[in-house]
C-alpha positions in Angstrom: 0.0 0.0 0.0 1.1 3.6 -0.6 2.0 5.6 2.5 2.0 9.4 2.9 3.8 11.2 5.7 2.3 14.6 6.7 5.3 16.3 8.2 5.0 19.6 10.2 8.0 21.7 9.3 7.6 24.6 11.7 7.1 28.3 10.9 10.3 28.9 8.9 13.3 28.2 11.1 15.0 25.1 9.8 16.2 24.3 13.3 12.6 23.9 14.5 12.3 20.5 12.9 11.9 17.8 15.5 14.0 14.7 15.5 10.9 12.7 14.5 10.5 15.0 11.5 14.1 14.6 10.5 13.8 10.8 10.7 10.6 10.9 8.7 12.3 13.0 5.9 14.8 10.2 5.5 12.1 7.6 4.9 10.5 9.4 2.0 10.8 8.4 -1.7 8.7 11.2 -3.2 8.0 14.7 -1.9 4.9 16.5 -3.2 5.4 20.3 -3.3 2.3 22.3 -4.1 3.4 25.5 -5.8 1.4 28.7 -4.8 2.8 30.8 -7.6 6.0 32.8 -8.4 5.4 35.3 -5.5 5.5 32.4 -3.0 8.3 30.5 -4.6 10.5 31.0 -1.5 8.2 28.6 0.4 9.1 25.7 -1.8 12.7 26.8 -1.8 12.7 26.4 2.0 11.2 23.0 1.6 14.0 22.0 -0.7 16.6 23.5 1.6 15.2 21.4 4.5 15.5 18.2 2.4 19.0 19.0 1.4 20.0 19.9 4.9 18.6 16.9 6.7 18.3 13.9 4.3 21.4 11.8 4.2 20.7 10.2 0.8 19.7 11.6 -2.6 17.4 8.8 -3.7 14.2 10.9 -3.2 12.3 12.8 -5.9 10.4 16.0 -5.7 7.2 16.4 -7.7 5.7 19.9 -7.9 2.2 20.9 -9.0 0.2 24.2 -9.1 -1.9 24.6 -6.0 -5.5 25.6 -6.8 -6.5 29.0 -5.6 -9.7 29.9 -3.7 -12.2 32.0 -5.6 -12.5 35.3 -3.7 -15.8 36.4 -5.2 -19.0 35.9 -3.4 -19.9 35.9 0.3 -20.3 32.1 1.0 -16.9 31.5 2.6 -17.5 27.9 3.5 -18.7 27.0 0.0 -15.6 28.6 -1.6 -13.3 26.7 0.8 -15.1 23.4 0.1 -14.7 24.0 -3.6 -11.0 24.8 -3.1 -10.4 21.6 -1.1 -12.2 19.5 -3.7 -9.8 20.9 -6.3 -6.8 20.2 -4.0 -8.1 16.7 -3.5 -8.3 16.0 -7.2 -4.8 17.4 -7.7 -3.2 15.4 -4.9 -5.1 12.2 -5.7 -3.7 12.4 -9.3 -0.2 13.0 -8.1 -0.2 10.1 -5.7 -1.7 7.8 -8.3 0.7 8.8 -11.0 4.0 9.5 -9.1 4.0 7.1 -6.2 4.5 3.4 -6.7 3.0 0.7 -4.5 5.1 0.3 -1.3 6.7 3.7 -1.7 6.5 6.5 0.8 5.4 10.0 -0.2 5.4 13.1 1.9 3.7 16.5 2.3 5.7 19.2 4.1 3.2 21.3 6.0 4.0 24.7 7.4 3.7 24.8 11.2 1.7 21.8 12.4 -0.8 19.9 10.2 -3.5 20.1 12.8 -3.8 23.9 13.0 -5.6 25.7 10.2 -4.5 23.4 7.4 -6.7 21.3 5.1 -4.2 18.5 4.3 -5.6 15.9 6.8 -9.2 16.5 5.7 -8.2 16.2 2.0 -6.3 12.9 2.7 -9.4 11.6 4.6 -11.6 12.5 1.7 -9.3 10.6 -0.7 -9.4 7.5 1.5 -13.1 7.7 1.9 -13.6 7.9 -1.9 -12.2 4.4 -2.2 -10.5 5.2 -5.5 -6.9 5.2 -4.1 -5.9 2.9 -1.3 -3.4 4.6 1.0 -2.5 5.2 4.6 -0.9 8.2 6.2 0.9 9.3 9.4 1.1 12.7 10.9 4.4 14.1 12.3 3.6 17.2 14.4 5.5 20.5 14.0 6.2 23.7 15.9 3.4 26.1 15.1 3.6 29.8 14.2 1.7 30.3 17.5 4.5 28.7 19.5 7.2 30.5 17.5 5.5 33.9 18.0 5.2 33.5 21.8 8.9 32.4 22.0 10.1 35.4 19.9 8.1 37.8 22.0 9.1 36.1 25.3 5.5 36.0 26.3 3.2 33.3 27.8 0.2 32.6 25.7 -2.2 32.4 28.7 -2.9 34.6 31.7 -2.8 32.9 35.1 -5.6 30.3 35.2 -7.0 31.7 32.0 -8.1 30.1 28.7 -6.7 30.7 25.2 -8.7 31.0 22.0 -7.3 30.5 18.6 -9.4 32.1 15.9 -9.3 33.8 12.5 -9.5 37.5 11.5 -12.9 36.8 10.0 -14.2 35.7 13.4 -12.4 38.3 15.4 -14.1 41.0 13.4 -17.4 39.7 14.8 -16.4 40.1 18.4 -13.5 39.4 20.9 -14.3 36.0 22.5 -16.2 36.5 25.8 -14.5 35.4 29.0 -11.2 35.0 27.3 -8.1 37.0 28.2 -5.7 35.7 25.4 -6.6 35.3 21.7 -4.3 34.1 19.0 -5.4 35.4 15.6 -4.4 33.7 12.3 -5.4 34.3 8.7 -6.3 38.0 9.1 -6.2 39.6 5.7 -8.3 42.5 6.8 -6.5 43.8 9.9 -9.5 42.9 12.1 -7.7 44.2 15.2 -8.9 47.7 14.2 -12.4 46.7 15.4 -11.0 46.5 19.0 -9.0 49.7 19.4 -11.4 50.9 22.1 -10.6 47.9 24.3 -7.7 47.5 26.8 -5.6 45.1 24.8 -1.9 44.4 24.2 -0.8 43.0 20.8 2.2 40.8 20.0 2.4 40.7 16.2 4.9 38.8 14.0 5.4 38.2 10.3 7.7 35.6 8.7 8.4 34.3 12.2 11.5 32.1 12.4 12.9 33.3 9.0 15.6 35.9 8.2 12.8 38.3 7.2 11.1 38.1 10.6 9.4 41.3 11.9 8.1 41.7 15.4 5.9 44.5 16.9 4.4 44.6 20.4 2.6 47.2 22.5 -0.8 48.6 23.4 -3.1 47.8 20.5 -4.4 51.4 20.0 -0.8 52.7 20.0 0.8 50.3 17.5 -2.1 49.3 15.2 -1.2 51.9 12.5 2.4 50.9 12.7 1.5 47.3 12.1 -0.7 48.3 9.1 2.2 50.2 7.6 4.9 47.6 8.2 2.6 44.8 7.0 1.8 46.6 3.8 5.4 47.3 3.1 6.4 43.7 3.8 3.7 42.3 1.5 4.8 44.6 -1.3 8.4 43.7 -0.9 8.0 40.0 -0.7 4.8 39.5 -2.7 3.2 37.6 0.2 2.9 37.7 4.0 2.6 35.1 6.7 1.7 36.7 10.0 0.1 35.9 13.3 -0.7 37.9 16.4 -1.6 37.4 20.1 -4.1 39.8 21.8 -4.0 39.9 25.6 -6.2 41.9 27.9 -4.1 44.7 29.4 -3.3 45.8 32.9 -6.4 45.9 35.2 -8.0 42.8 33.9 -8.7 40.0 36.4 -6.0 37.3 35.9 -6.8 35.3 39.0 -4.6 34.3 41.9 -0.9 33.5 41.5 0.0 29.8 41.3 
């Protein structure tokens, strides 16, 4: 049977790979790289660099394919994401069928961790459920951008005895989660933090965390929001893409519970 390894490769620092991930890389016969276009070519270059750095043989092959893009028109977000994943499923299923022999091991190198805001596991489950292509897969966890962001800012994600929420910019724009002191926000294309400038919040923002292009900004949200806007726009224009995450924490005066 064909086997796929879904390997979390961290947020960009090649030294964030776990020993389990390094060992997994050395088992792979075929790597499937999904190309997101010329502007994001550096993402696949980093994948290649990781292979060259950690794999002790050169018997593996790399197969690249164009990654389908989500249609931005229309307001039905879930429907557009479902259509995108269906396109990805067809592409990946074809690659595995055509490029991976029975008994061989293929791999998908996923940014951060495959369990956090990534569709790879759902797509593989859908391929298996279809019954057209017998395969099995394993997941090797990776360091997430959330962990890397907290480490670079030297900040704990949670307040004492408090809960953490991980959400998207789309959901944050609706409201700051109730009874939560710390919120990690991912996939925020619209700078949704501007809807919260009247609240007592601190922000810890980072882009390209773990890479040589890393940018970090922290402070009171109302004081640094415009700076983040400006720096974010400049970085996107310079690089053609941006990968950023931020943590919002209720500021001084909030009830953080008793010391432990």
